[in-house]
N, C-alpha and C positions, 0 to 999 in steps of 0.2 A: 351828298348822301350821309346821313347820320351813322356813326359807328354803332353797330348793334349792341356792343357792350355798354356804351354810354346810354343808349336808349333804355336798356334793361335797368340800369342803375337809376335812371330818372323815374321810371315806372315803379320800381321797388321802393324808392324813397318816398314817393307820393302815397303809396299804399302801406308804408311802414313794414315792408317785408324784408327780411334778411335771410338768405339761403346759403350764404357762403361760410365755410369753415376754415379758419386759419390753421396753418401748419407751423410746427416748431421751426424757428429760424426765419420766418417770413419777415420782410422789411416793411415797416409802415412809414410811408412818406406823407408828411403833413403840411398843409397850408395853415400855419398856426396863428396868423393875424397878431403878431406880437408888436406891431407898431413900426417905428422908423427903422429899427435894426432889421426886421424881416423884410421890409420894403427894399432896403438897400441890398440885401442878399439876393432877393428875387429879381431885382432889376438887372443884375449882372450875370444871372444864371438862367438858362432855359431848361425847364424840366420836361417830363414826359408830355408830349402833345401840347407844349407851351405852358403847362401847369406851373403856377407859382408855389414852389415847395421850399420851405425854410427849416424843416425839422425832420428827423428820422429816428426810429426806434426799432428794436429787435424783439420779435415775439418769443416768449417762453411759455410752453404749455406744461402745466403741473396739476397736481391734485386740487390746487386752489383755483383752477381755471386759467384762462389766458391772461398773461401779464406782459408788460413791455419793459425791457431794459433800455434806458435812455440816459443821455448826458444832458442835464439841465443846469441852470445856474446854481443849483444845490449840489451838483456833482453827479456821479453815476448812481442812478437810483432804479428801483423796481417799482413800476406803476401799474395799477389795475387797468385793464383794457378799457373799461367803461369810462374811467377818468381821462385816459388818453384821447378817446374818441370824442369826448364832450367839449373839447377845447375850442372848436370852431365848426361852424355849420354853413352849408350853402343855402340858397334861397328856398329850397324844398325841405330843409331841415336835416339833410344828410351830412354826416361828418365829412369834412374836407380832407379825407385820408384815402390814399390809394395804396394797394398792396403789391409789393414786388416779391419775387421768389427766385432764388438762384436756380439756374437751369440744371436739368437732370445730371449733366456730366460733372457738376460741382456739388451734388447733393450729399456726398459722403463727407463734405467739410462741415456740414451744419451742426452735428452734435458737439464737435470740439469747439466750433466758433461760439456756440451758445455757452458752453461750459467756461470758455475763457472769458467771455463777457461777464459772466457771473462772478468771476474772481476779481473783477474790476469794480464791483459795487462798493461804494464808499470812497472811491478816488475823487479828487477834486476836479472841478470844471476847468477846462483850459481857456482862460479868459484872453490869452494872447494868440490863440490859434497856432500853436507851435507843434508840429507833428512829431518833433523829436523829444519832447519832455514827457514826464510821467503824469500828466493831467490830460483830460479828454473833453473835446467838444463832440456834438452828436454824431457827425459823419465820421470823425476820427475813431470813435468807439466801434462803429461797424467795420471800418477799414482794418483796425487792429485785430478785431475778433477773427475775421476771415483770413487775414495775413498769417496769424498765429496758426490757424488750422491748416493752412496751405504750406506748412514747413518754411515759413518766413518769406514766402514769395507773395507779393501783392496780388490780390484778386481784382481790386478796383484801382483805377489809375489816379495818380496825383496830377494836378495841373497848377500852373502858377496862379496864385490868388490875386484878385484885384479889388481894391476898395475905391475905385474911381467911377464916378457917375458917367455913363457912356454919353449922356446928353450934353454935359458941360465939360467933360474931360478934366474935371477937378475932383479931388477926393471928397467923398460924401462928408458933409459937416458933422453928421452923427458919429462917423468913425474918427474924424479929427479930434473931437472932444473926448471920445472914448479912450483913445490911446494916449492923449495928453493927460487924462486923469490917472491912467495906469503908469505913466512915466516911461513908456517904451516907444520905440519907433514903429510906425505902421509897417507891417510885413508885406508891403507891396511886392509882388513877383515871387514871393516864397511859395514853396509847394504845399498844397493842401487839397481839400475836396469839400464838396457840399452836397446836400440832398438832391438838388436838381441834377447835378452831374451823375450821381450814382443811379438815378432813375433812368438815365439814358444808356447805362452800361450794357454792353453786349453779353455780359455774364448773367443778367437777370431777365425775367419777363414780368410784365405787369399782369396780374391774374385777377384783380378785383378792384372796384372803386366803391367805397361807402357813400360817396357823394362827389360833387364836382368842384375841384379846387379852382380858385379864380385864375383867369388866364388860359384855362384849358381850351384848346381848339376842338370843337365837336365837328367831326367830318366823317 
């Protein structure tokens, strides 16, 4: 039987109807279709209901409308919501973005988490995915924002990272070349996190889907 939320998303997408209002501090999980890098990330990570999720941003509501703080290859930046949503679309034209929200018991953390993330705008992108340095990849930005708001205690769990193709048990070629160009060792087994993992966190709930990310199991 089809999940009623997914059915509503499909109908609204076909009709061009959007009835959902974002809240300050919402998490936008994106199937961003960025090529081999996203494919490698998605292959080793299961997202919400099997969704392929390779990017995440944090919603900021202001007088200028909803915007998204995110870590991209250009560093930590503030992006218009429409620009964020326009990056990838499903077969029905819906943005392949689902919305997560920290559960009520953690809602008091949101203002400080957003405020802290805003102080990080302009920081460089974390090309080596090192949770301990002062640069940031997309999931790390969200992790640090809520950790800071939670008096230094992590809200989202870290897991050992893997860059190995589960089908071949060999390191993905794209990662081998990537880290070779950087001149650093592949951080296999080092702790980190990714969008798919956060989407499964017990600390959040999925509250909306703009469209259907690839891989999502409709049931």
